[in-house]
mmCIF file of the N, C-alpha and C atoms, coordinates in Angstrom:
data_MODEL
# 
_entry.id   MODEL 
# 
loop_
_atom_site.group_PDB 
_atom_site.id 
_atom_site.type_symbol 
_atom_site.label_atom_id 
_atom_site.label_alt_id 
_atom_site.label_comp_id 
_atom_site.label_asym_id 
_atom_site.label_entity_id 
_atom_site.label_seq_id 
_atom_site.pdbx_PDB_ins_code 
_atom_site.Cartn_x 
_atom_site.Cartn_y 
_atom_site.Cartn_z 
_atom_site.occupancy 
_atom_site.B_iso_or_equiv 
_atom_site.pdbx_formal_charge 
_atom_site.auth_seq_id 
_atom_site.auth_comp_id 
_atom_site.auth_asym_id 
_atom_site.auth_atom_id 
_atom_site.pdbx_PDB_model_num 
ATOM 1   N N  . MET A 1 1  ? 131.933 171.223 36.591 1.00 0.00 ? 1  MET A N  1 
ATOM 2   C CA . MET A 1 1  ? 131.921 171.552 38.009 1.00 0.00 ? 1  MET A CA 1 
ATOM 3   C C  . MET A 1 1  ? 131.294 172.930 38.192 1.00 0.00 ? 1  MET A C  1 
ATOM 4   N N  . SER A 1 2  ? 130.598 173.084 39.286 1.00 0.00 ? 2  SER A N  1 
ATOM 5   C CA . SER A 1 2  ? 130.013 174.386 39.566 1.00 0.00 ? 2  SER A CA 1 
ATOM 6   C C  . SER A 1 2  ? 130.084 174.683 41.057 1.00 0.00 ? 2  SER A C  1 
ATOM 7   N N  . ILE A 1 3  ? 129.917 175.945 41.366 1.00 0.00 ? 3  ILE A N  1 
ATOM 8   C CA . ILE A 1 3  ? 129.938 176.408 42.745 1.00 0.00 ? 3  ILE A CA 1 
ATOM 9   C C  . ILE A 1 3  ? 128.546 176.209 43.328 1.00 0.00 ? 3  ILE A C  1 
ATOM 10  N N  . LYS A 1 4  ? 128.502 175.686 44.544 1.00 0.00 ? 4  LYS A N  1 
ATOM 11  C CA . LYS A 1 4  ? 127.242 175.401 45.230 1.00 0.00 ? 4  LYS A CA 1 
ATOM 12  C C  . LYS A 1 4  ? 127.116 176.274 46.472 1.00 0.00 ? 4  LYS A C  1 
ATOM 13  N N  . LYS A 1 5  ? 125.896 176.450 46.945 1.00 0.00 ? 5  LYS A N  1 
ATOM 14  C CA . LYS A 1 5  ? 125.626 177.340 48.071 1.00 0.00 ? 5  LYS A CA 1 
ATOM 15  C C  . LYS A 1 5  ? 126.270 176.896 49.372 1.00 0.00 ? 5  LYS A C  1 
ATOM 16  N N  . ASP A 1 6  ? 126.540 175.613 49.534 1.00 0.00 ? 6  ASP A N  1 
ATOM 17  C CA . ASP A 1 6  ? 127.111 175.125 50.787 1.00 0.00 ? 6  ASP A CA 1 
ATOM 18  C C  . ASP A 1 6  ? 128.639 175.143 50.803 1.00 0.00 ? 6  ASP A C  1 
ATOM 19  N N  . MET A 1 7  ? 129.250 175.605 49.739 1.00 0.00 ? 7  MET A N  1 
ATOM 20  C CA . MET A 1 7  ? 130.716 175.667 49.682 1.00 0.00 ? 7  MET A CA 1 
ATOM 21  C C  . MET A 1 7  ? 131.240 176.809 50.549 1.00 0.00 ? 7  MET A C  1 
ATOM 22  N N  . VAL A 1 8  ? 132.395 176.578 51.169 1.00 0.00 ? 8  VAL A N  1 
ATOM 23  C CA . VAL A 1 8  ? 133.056 177.582 52.005 1.00 0.00 ? 8  VAL A CA 1 
ATOM 24  C C  . VAL A 1 8  ? 133.835 178.532 51.094 1.00 0.00 ? 8  VAL A C  1 
ATOM 25  N N  . LEU A 1 9  ? 133.825 179.814 51.425 1.00 0.00 ? 9  LEU A N  1 
ATOM 26  C CA . LEU A 1 9  ? 134.479 180.812 50.576 1.00 0.00 ? 9  LEU A CA 1 
ATOM 27  C C  . LEU A 1 9  ? 135.941 180.478 50.306 1.00 0.00 ? 9  LEU A C  1 
ATOM 28  N N  . LEU A 1 10 ? 136.674 180.052 51.314 1.00 0.00 ? 10 LEU A N  1 
ATOM 29  C CA . LEU A 1 10 ? 138.086 179.718 51.124 1.00 0.00 ? 10 LEU A CA 1 
ATOM 30  C C  . LEU A 1 10 ? 138.247 178.620 50.082 1.00 0.00 ? 10 LEU A C  1 
ATOM 31  N N  . ASP A 1 11 ? 137.395 177.611 50.136 1.00 0.00 ? 11 ASP A N  1 
ATOM 32  C CA . ASP A 1 11 ? 137.457 176.520 49.159 1.00 0.00 ? 11 ASP A CA 1 
ATOM 33  C C  . ASP A 1 11 ? 137.158 177.025 47.749 1.00 0.00 ? 11 ASP A C  1 
ATOM 34  N N  . ILE A 1 12 ? 136.183 177.910 47.639 1.00 0.00 ? 12 ILE A N  1 
ATOM 35  C CA . ILE A 1 12 ? 135.849 178.489 46.333 1.00 0.00 ? 12 ILE A CA 1 
ATOM 36  C C  . ILE A 1 12 ? 137.046 179.251 45.782 1.00 0.00 ? 12 ILE A C  1 
ATOM 37  N N  . LEU A 1 13 ? 137.637 180.107 46.612 1.00 0.00 ? 13 LEU A N  1 
ATOM 38  C CA . LEU A 1 13 ? 138.748 180.946 46.159 1.00 0.00 ? 13 LEU A CA 1 
ATOM 39  C C  . LEU A 1 13 ? 140.002 180.141 45.850 1.00 0.00 ? 13 LEU A C  1 
ATOM 40  N N  . GLU A 1 14 ? 140.261 179.092 46.613 1.00 0.00 ? 14 GLU A N  1 
ATOM 41  C CA . GLU A 1 14 ? 141.431 178.251 46.335 1.00 0.00 ? 14 GLU A CA 1 
ATOM 42  C C  . GLU A 1 14 ? 141.276 177.512 45.015 1.00 0.00 ? 14 GLU A C  1 
ATOM 43  N N  . LYS A 1 15 ? 140.087 176.988 44.786 1.00 0.00 ? 15 LYS A N  1 
ATOM 44  C CA . LYS A 1 15 ? 139.848 176.210 43.573 1.00 0.00 ? 15 LYS A CA 1 
ATOM 45  C C  . LYS A 1 15 ? 139.619 177.098 42.352 1.00 0.00 ? 15 LYS A C  1 
ATOM 46  N N  . TYR A 1 16 ? 138.995 178.255 42.579 1.00 0.00 ? 16 TYR A N  1 
ATOM 47  C CA . TYR A 1 16 ? 138.635 179.156 41.485 1.00 0.00 ? 16 TYR A CA 1 
ATOM 48  C C  . TYR A 1 16 ? 139.072 180.583 41.806 1.00 0.00 ? 16 TYR A C  1 
ATOM 49  N N  . PRO A 1 17 ? 140.350 180.900 41.707 1.00 0.00 ? 17 PRO A N  1 
ATOM 50  C CA . PRO A 1 17 ? 140.813 182.251 42.047 1.00 0.00 ? 17 PRO A CA 1 
ATOM 51  C C  . PRO A 1 17 ? 140.166 183.348 41.206 1.00 0.00 ? 17 PRO A C  1 
ATOM 52  N N  . GLU A 1 18 ? 139.648 182.997 40.062 1.00 0.00 ? 18 GLU A N  1 
ATOM 53  C CA . GLU A 1 18 ? 139.006 183.984 39.193 1.00 0.00 ? 18 GLU A CA 1 
ATOM 54  C C  . GLU A 1 18 ? 137.698 184.517 39.782 1.00 0.00 ? 18 GLU A C  1 
ATOM 55  N N  . THR A 1 19 ? 137.223 183.924 40.867 1.00 0.00 ? 19 THR A N  1 
ATOM 56  C CA . THR A 1 19 ? 135.992 184.402 41.510 1.00 0.00 ? 19 THR A CA 1 
ATOM 57  C C  . THR A 1 19 ? 136.235 185.583 42.445 1.00 0.00 ? 19 THR A C  1 
ATOM 58  N N  . GLU A 1 20 ? 137.479 185.908 42.709 1.00 0.00 ? 20 GLU A N  1 
ATOM 59  C CA . GLU A 1 20 ? 137.795 186.995 43.645 1.00 0.00 ? 20 GLU A CA 1 
ATOM 60  C C  . GLU A 1 20 ? 137.104 188.299 43.255 1.00 0.00 ? 20 GLU A C  1 
ATOM 61  N N  . ASP A 1 21 ? 137.116 188.640 41.984 1.00 0.00 ? 21 ASP A N  1 
ATOM 62  C CA . ASP A 1 21 ? 136.481 189.884 41.527 1.00 0.00 ? 21 ASP A CA 1 
ATOM 63  C C  . ASP A 1 21 ? 134.979 189.896 41.804 1.00 0.00 ? 21 ASP A C  1 
ATOM 64  N N  . VAL A 1 22 ? 134.345 188.747 41.698 1.00 0.00 ? 22 VAL A N  1 
ATOM 65  C CA . VAL A 1 22 ? 132.905 188.674 41.975 1.00 0.00 ? 22 VAL A CA 1 
ATOM 66  C C  . VAL A 1 22 ? 132.648 188.995 43.441 1.00 0.00 ? 22 VAL A C  1 
ATOM 67  N N  . PHE A 1 23 ? 133.438 188.425 44.330 1.00 0.00 ? 23 PHE A N  1 
ATOM 68  C CA . PHE A 1 23 ? 133.249 188.713 45.753 1.00 0.00 ? 23 PHE A CA 1 
ATOM 69  C C  . PHE A 1 23 ? 133.479 190.191 46.053 1.00 0.00 ? 23 PHE A C  1 
ATOM 70  N N  . HIS A 1 24 ? 134.475 190.791 45.409 1.00 0.00 ? 24 HIS A N  1 
ATOM 71  C CA . HIS A 1 24 ? 134.734 192.222 45.623 1.00 0.00 ? 24 HIS A CA 1 
ATOM 72  C C  . HIS A 1 24 ? 133.539 193.083 45.202 1.00 0.00 ? 24 HIS A C  1 
ATOM 73  N N  . MET A 1 25 ? 132.772 192.627 44.224 1.00 0.00 ? 25 MET A N  1 
ATOM 74  C CA . MET A 1 25 ? 131.602 193.382 43.769 1.00 0.00 ? 25 MET A CA 1 
ATOM 75  C C  . MET A 1 25 ? 130.568 193.555 44.881 1.00 0.00 ? 25 MET A C  1 
ATOM 76  N N  . TYR A 1 26 ? 130.578 192.681 45.860 1.00 0.00 ? 26 TYR A N  1 
ATOM 77  C CA . TYR A 1 26 ? 129.575 192.712 46.928 1.00 0.00 ? 26 TYR A CA 1 
ATOM 78  C C  . TYR A 1 26 ? 130.086 193.328 48.223 1.00 0.00 ? 26 TYR A C  1 
ATOM 79  N N  . ASP A 1 27 ? 131.341 193.733 48.275 1.00 0.00 ? 27 ASP A N  1 
ATOM 80  C CA . ASP A 1 27 ? 131.904 194.310 49.500 1.00 0.00 ? 27 ASP A CA 1 
ATOM 81  C C  . ASP A 1 27 ? 131.181 195.580 49.930 1.00 0.00 ? 27 ASP A C  1 
ATOM 82  N N  . GLU A 1 28 ? 130.912 196.455 48.994 1.00 0.00 ? 28 GLU A N  1 
ATOM 83  C CA . GLU A 1 28 ? 130.258 197.719 49.344 1.00 0.00 ? 28 GLU A CA 1 
ATOM 84  C C  . GLU A 1 28 ? 128.847 197.465 49.883 1.00 0.00 ? 28 GLU A C  1 
ATOM 85  N N  . ARG A 1 29 ? 128.127 196.586 49.242 1.00 0.00 ? 29 ARG A N  1 
ATOM 86  C CA . ARG A 1 29 ? 126.773 196.258 49.696 1.00 0.00 ? 29 ARG A CA 1 
ATOM 87  C C  . ARG A 1 29 ? 126.800 195.656 51.104 1.00 0.00 ? 29 ARG A C  1 
ATOM 88  N N  . ALA A 1 30 ? 127.791 194.808 51.368 1.00 0.00 ? 30 ALA A N  1 
ATOM 89  C CA . ALA A 1 30 ? 127.903 194.169 52.681 1.00 0.00 ? 30 ALA A CA 1 
ATOM 90  C C  . ALA A 1 30 ? 128.456 195.130 53.732 1.00 0.00 ? 30 ALA A C  1 
ATOM 91  N N  . GLY A 1 31 ? 129.220 196.113 53.288 1.00 0.00 ? 31 GLY A N  1 
ATOM 92  C CA . GLY A 1 31 ? 129.830 197.051 54.224 1.00 0.00 ? 31 GLY A CA 1 
ATOM 93  C C  . GLY A 1 31 ? 131.103 196.524 54.854 1.00 0.00 ? 31 GLY A C  1 
ATOM 94  N N  . VAL A 1 32 ? 131.575 195.387 54.369 1.00 0.00 ? 32 VAL A N  1 
ATOM 95  C CA . VAL A 1 32 ? 132.828 194.777 54.831 1.00 0.00 ? 32 VAL A CA 1 
ATOM 96  C C  . VAL A 1 32 ? 133.491 194.087 53.647 1.00 0.00 ? 32 VAL A C  1 
ATOM 97  N N  . CYS A 1 33 ? 134.757 193.793 53.814 1.00 0.00 ? 33 CYS A N  1 
ATOM 98  C CA . CYS A 1 33 ? 135.446 192.944 52.841 1.00 0.00 ? 33 CYS A CA 1 
ATOM 99  C C  . CYS A 1 33 ? 134.989 191.512 53.126 1.00 0.00 ? 33 CYS A C  1 
ATOM 100 N N  . ILE A 1 34 ? 134.170 190.971 52.264 1.00 0.00 ? 34 ILE A N  1 
ATOM 101 C CA . ILE A 1 34 ? 133.607 189.641 52.488 1.00 0.00 ? 34 ILE A CA 1 
ATOM 102 C C  . ILE A 1 34 ? 134.706 188.595 52.614 1.00 0.00 ? 34 ILE A C  1 
ATOM 103 N N  . MET A 1 35 ? 135.701 188.655 51.750 1.00 0.00 ? 35 MET A N  1 
ATOM 104 C CA . MET A 1 35 ? 136.768 187.658 51.805 1.00 0.00 ? 35 MET A CA 1 
ATOM 105 C C  . MET A 1 35 ? 137.628 187.815 53.053 1.00 0.00 ? 35 MET A C  1 
ATOM 106 N N  . CYS A 1 36 ? 137.758 189.026 53.562 1.00 0.00 ? 36 CYS A N  1 
ATOM 107 C CA . CYS A 1 36 ? 138.551 189.258 54.776 1.00 0.00 ? 36 CYS A CA 1 
ATOM 108 C C  . CYS A 1 36 ? 137.834 188.737 56.015 1.00 0.00 ? 36 CYS A C  1 
ATOM 109 N N  . SER A 1 37 ? 136.525 188.851 56.019 1.00 0.00 ? 37 SER A N  1 
ATOM 110 C CA . SER A 1 37 ? 135.746 188.560 57.225 1.00 0.00 ? 37 SER A CA 1 
ATOM 111 C C  . SER A 1 37 ? 135.076 187.191 57.253 1.00 0.00 ? 37 SER A C  1 
ATOM 112 N N  . HIS A 1 38 ? 134.946 186.542 56.090 1.00 0.00 ? 38 HIS A N  1 
ATOM 113 C CA . HIS A 1 38 ? 134.117 185.324 56.047 1.00 0.00 ? 38 HIS A CA 1 
ATOM 114 C C  . HIS A 1 38 ? 134.734 184.171 55.259 1.00 0.00 ? 38 HIS A C  1 
ATOM 115 N N  . LEU A 1 39 ? 136.041 184.051 55.255 1.00 0.00 ? 39 LEU A N  1 
ATOM 116 C CA . LEU A 1 39 ? 136.686 182.984 54.487 1.00 0.00 ? 39 LEU A CA 1 
ATOM 117 C C  . LEU A 1 39 ? 136.237 181.591 54.903 1.00 0.00 ? 39 LEU A C  1 
ATOM 118 N N  . PHE A 1 40 ? 135.855 181.420 56.158 1.00 0.00 ? 40 PHE A N  1 
ATOM 119 C CA . PHE A 1 40 ? 135.519 180.089 56.659 1.00 0.00 ? 40 PHE A CA 1 
ATOM 120 C C  . PHE A 1 40 ? 134.016 179.847 56.749 1.00 0.00 ? 40 PHE A C  1 
ATOM 121 N N  . ASP A 1 41 ? 133.244 180.735 56.134 1.00 0.00 ? 41 ASP A N  1 
ATOM 122 C CA . ASP A 1 41 ? 131.784 180.612 56.133 1.00 0.00 ? 41 ASP A CA 1 
ATOM 123 C C  . ASP A 1 41 ? 131.304 180.098 54.778 1.00 0.00 ? 41 ASP A C  1 
ATOM 124 N N  . SER A 1 42 ? 130.133 179.493 54.791 1.00 0.00 ? 42 SER A N  1 
ATOM 125 C CA . SER A 1 42 ? 129.551 179.032 53.531 1.00 0.00 ? 42 SER A CA 1 
ATOM 126 C C  . SER A 1 42 ? 129.013 180.224 52.743 1.00 0.00 ? 42 SER A C  1 
ATOM 127 N N  . LEU A 1 43 ? 128.936 180.045 51.459 1.00 0.00 ? 43 LEU A N  1 
ATOM 128 C CA . LEU A 1 43 ? 128.375 181.083 50.600 1.00 0.00 ? 43 LEU A CA 1 
ATOM 129 C C  . LEU A 1 43 ? 126.945 181.404 51.029 1.00 0.00 ? 43 LEU A C  1 
ATOM 130 N N  . GLU A 1 44 ? 126.184 180.393 51.348 1.00 0.00 ? 44 GLU A N  1 
ATOM 131 C CA . GLU A 1 44 ? 124.797 180.604 51.758 1.00 0.00 ? 44 GLU A CA 1 
ATOM 132 C C  . GLU A 1 44 ? 124.708 181.451 53.028 1.00 0.00 ? 44 GLU A C  1 
ATOM 133 N N  . SER A 1 45 ? 125.549 181.183 54.012 1.00 0.00 ? 45 SER A N  1 
ATOM 134 C CA . SER A 1 45 ? 125.475 181.955 55.260 1.00 0.00 ? 45 SER A CA 1 
ATOM 135 C C  . SER A 1 45 ? 125.871 183.411 55.039 1.00 0.00 ? 45 SER A C  1 
ATOM 136 N N  . VAL A 1 46 ? 126.825 183.658 54.160 1.00 0.00 ? 46 VAL A N  1 
ATOM 137 C CA . VAL A 1 46 ? 127.238 185.031 53.861 1.00 0.00 ? 46 VAL A CA 1 
ATOM 138 C C  . VAL A 1 46 ? 126.112 185.780 53.150 1.00 0.00 ? 46 VAL A C  1 
ATOM 139 N N  . THR A 1 47 ? 125.471 185.125 52.203 1.00 0.00 ? 47 THR A N  1 
ATOM 140 C CA . THR A 1 47 ? 124.383 185.803 51.491 1.00 0.00 ? 47 THR A CA 1 
ATOM 141 C C  . THR A 1 47 ? 123.212 186.095 52.421 1.00 0.00 ? 47 THR A C  1 
ATOM 142 N N  . GLU A 1 48 ? 122.944 185.201 53.340 1.00 0.00 ? 48 GLU A N  1 
ATOM 143 C CA . GLU A 1 48 ? 121.866 185.445 54.311 1.00 0.00 ? 48 GLU A CA 1 
ATOM 144 C C  . GLU A 1 48 ? 122.217 186.606 55.234 1.00 0.00 ? 48 GLU A C  1 
ATOM 145 N N  . LYS A 1 49 ? 123.450 186.643 55.707 1.00 0.00 ? 49 LYS A N  1 
ATOM 146 C CA . LYS A 1 49 ? 123.885 187.683 56.647 1.00 0.00 ? 49 LYS A CA 1 
ATOM 147 C C  . LYS A 1 49 ? 123.768 189.076 56.041 1.00 0.00 ? 49 LYS A C  1 
ATOM 148 N N  . TYR A 1 50 ? 124.097 189.211 54.752 1.00 0.00 ? 50 TYR A N  1 
ATOM 149 C CA . TYR A 1 50 ? 124.137 190.524 54.113 1.00 0.00 ? 50 TYR A CA 1 
ATOM 150 C C  . TYR A 1 50 ? 123.002 190.755 53.114 1.00 0.00 ? 50 TYR A C  1 
ATOM 151 N N  . SER A 1 51 ? 121.992 189.910 53.141 1.00 0.00 ? 51 SER A N  1 
ATOM 152 C CA . SER A 1 51 ? 120.829 190.038 52.243 1.00 0.00 ? 51 SER A CA 1 
ATOM 153 C C  . SER A 1 51 ? 121.249 190.131 50.777 1.00 0.00 ? 51 SER A C  1 
ATOM 154 N N  . ILE A 1 52 ? 122.171 189.277 50.407 1.00 0.00 ? 52 ILE A N  1 
ATOM 155 C CA . ILE A 1 52 ? 122.611 189.171 49.011 1.00 0.00 ? 52 ILE A CA 1 
ATOM 156 C C  . ILE A 1 52 ? 121.802 188.045 48.371 1.00 0.00 ? 52 ILE A C  1 
ATOM 157 N N  . GLU A 1 53 ? 121.301 188.293 47.187 1.00 0.00 ? 53 GLU A N  1 
ATOM 158 C CA . GLU A 1 53 ? 120.512 187.292 46.474 1.00 0.00 ? 53 GLU A CA 1 
ATOM 159 C C  . GLU A 1 53 ? 121.414 186.107 46.106 1.00 0.00 ? 53 GLU A C  1 
ATOM 160 N N  . LEU A 1 54 ? 121.131 184.941 46.687 1.00 0.00 ? 54 LEU A N  1 
ATOM 161 C CA . LEU A 1 54 ? 121.965 183.753 46.492 1.00 0.00 ? 54 LEU A CA 1 
ATOM 162 C C  . LEU A 1 54 ? 122.045 183.350 45.026 1.00 0.00 ? 54 LEU A C  1 
ATOM 163 N N  . ASP A 1 55 ? 120.911 183.300 44.345 1.00 0.00 ? 55 ASP A N  1 
ATOM 164 C CA . ASP A 1 55 ? 120.917 182.891 42.935 1.00 0.00 ? 55 ASP A CA 1 
ATOM 165 C C  . ASP A 1 55 ? 121.739 183.844 42.074 1.00 0.00 ? 55 ASP A C  1 
ATOM 166 N N  . GLU A 1 56 ? 121.690 185.120 42.406 1.00 0.00 ? 56 GLU A N  1 
ATOM 167 C CA . GLU A 1 56 ? 122.435 186.133 41.644 1.00 0.00 ? 56 GLU A CA 1 
ATOM 168 C C  . GLU A 1 56 ? 123.944 185.918 41.771 1.00 0.00 ? 56 GLU A C  1 
ATOM 169 N N  . ILE A 1 57 ? 124.429 185.763 43.000 1.00 0.00 ? 57 ILE A N  1 
ATOM 170 C CA . ILE A 1 57 ? 125.874 185.601 43.183 1.00 0.00 ? 57 ILE A CA 1 
ATOM 171 C C  . ILE A 1 57 ? 126.339 184.240 42.663 1.00 0.00 ? 57 ILE A C  1 
ATOM 172 N N  . LEU A 1 58 ? 125.518 183.211 42.829 1.00 0.00 ? 58 LEU A N  1 
ATOM 173 C CA . LEU A 1 58 ? 125.881 181.901 42.277 1.00 0.00 ? 58 LEU A CA 1 
ATOM 174 C C  . LEU A 1 58 ? 126.026 181.975 40.764 1.00 0.00 ? 58 LEU A C  1 
ATOM 175 N N  . ASP A 1 59 ? 125.110 182.670 40.117 1.00 0.00 ? 59 ASP A N  1 
ATOM 176 C CA . ASP A 1 59 ? 125.178 182.829 38.670 1.00 0.00 ? 59 ASP A CA 1 
ATOM 177 C C  . ASP A 1 59 ? 126.466 183.547 38.264 1.00 0.00 ? 59 ASP A C  1 
ATOM 178 N N  . LYS A 1 60 ? 126.796 184.631 38.957 1.00 0.00 ? 60 LYS A N  1 
ATOM 179 C CA . LYS A 1 60 ? 128.009 185.384 38.625 1.00 0.00 ? 60 LYS A CA 1 
ATOM 180 C C  . LYS A 1 60 ? 129.269 184.569 38.890 1.00 0.00 ? 60 LYS A C  1 
ATOM 181 N N  . LEU A 1 61 ? 129.291 183.841 39.997 1.00 0.00 ? 61 LEU A N  1 
ATOM 182 C CA . LEU A 1 61 ? 130.458 183.014 40.313 1.00 0.00 ? 61 LEU A CA 1 
ATOM 183 C C  . LEU A 1 61 ? 130.635 181.906 39.282 1.00 0.00 ? 61 LEU A C  1 
ATOM 184 N N  . ASN A 1 62 ? 129.559 181.248 38.932 1.00 0.00 ? 62 ASN A N  1 
ATOM 185 C CA . ASN A 1 62 ? 129.651 180.158 37.961 1.00 0.00 ? 62 ASN A CA 1 
ATOM 186 C C  . ASN A 1 62 ? 129.992 180.661 36.563 1.00 0.00 ? 62 ASN A C  1 
ATOM 187 N N  . ARG A 1 63 ? 129.517 181.847 36.214 1.00 0.00 ? 63 ARG A N  1 
ATOM 188 C CA . ARG A 1 63 ? 129.922 182.427 34.926 1.00 0.00 ? 63 ARG A CA 1 
ATOM 189 C C  . ARG A 1 63 ? 131.409 182.750 34.931 1.00 0.00 ? 63 ARG A C  1 
ATOM 190 N N  . ALA A 1 64 ? 131.924 183.208 36.074 1.00 0.00 ? 64 ALA A N  1 
ATOM 191 C CA . ALA A 1 64 ? 133.350 183.543 36.171 1.00 0.00 ? 64 ALA A CA 1 
ATOM 192 C C  . ALA A 1 64 ? 134.230 182.311 35.964 1.00 0.00 ? 64 ALA A C  1 
ATOM 193 N N  . ILE A 1 65 ? 133.802 181.166 36.463 1.00 0.00 ? 65 ILE A N  1 
ATOM 194 C CA . ILE A 1 65 ? 134.644 179.967 36.323 1.00 0.00 ? 65 ILE A CA 1 
ATOM 195 C C  . ILE A 1 65 ? 134.445 179.273 34.984 1.00 0.00 ? 65 ILE A C  1 
ATOM 196 N N  . ASN A 1 66 ? 133.391 179.621 34.287 1.00 0.00 ? 66 ASN A N  1 
ATOM 197 C CA . ASN A 1 66 ? 133.113 178.980 33.001 1.00 0.00 ? 66 ASN A CA 1 
ATOM 198 C C  . ASN A 1 66 ? 133.422 179.864 31.804 1.00 0.00 ? 66 ASN A C  1 
ATOM 199 N N  . SER A 1 67 ? 134.053 181.011 32.054 1.00 0.00 ? 67 SER A N  1 
ATOM 200 C CA . SER A 1 67 ? 134.340 181.903 30.919 1.00 0.00 ? 67 SER A CA 1 
ATOM 201 C C  . SER A 1 67 ? 135.787 181.828 30.505 1.00 0.00 ? 67 SER A C  1 
# 
């Protein structure tokens, strides 16, 4: 199983709590707590909103769940 760009953050965090640290890594870049502000948004929409490289965060999230 892997995390996909269309998944909602809440679903990712519920299924894979180990991804929380990855999301925290991007809070400073976004200027907000991503998990506090966007739990009901898709990963893709969050990355677009804050100019976060989608492939980069997907790689980090998937490594977190596979380690």
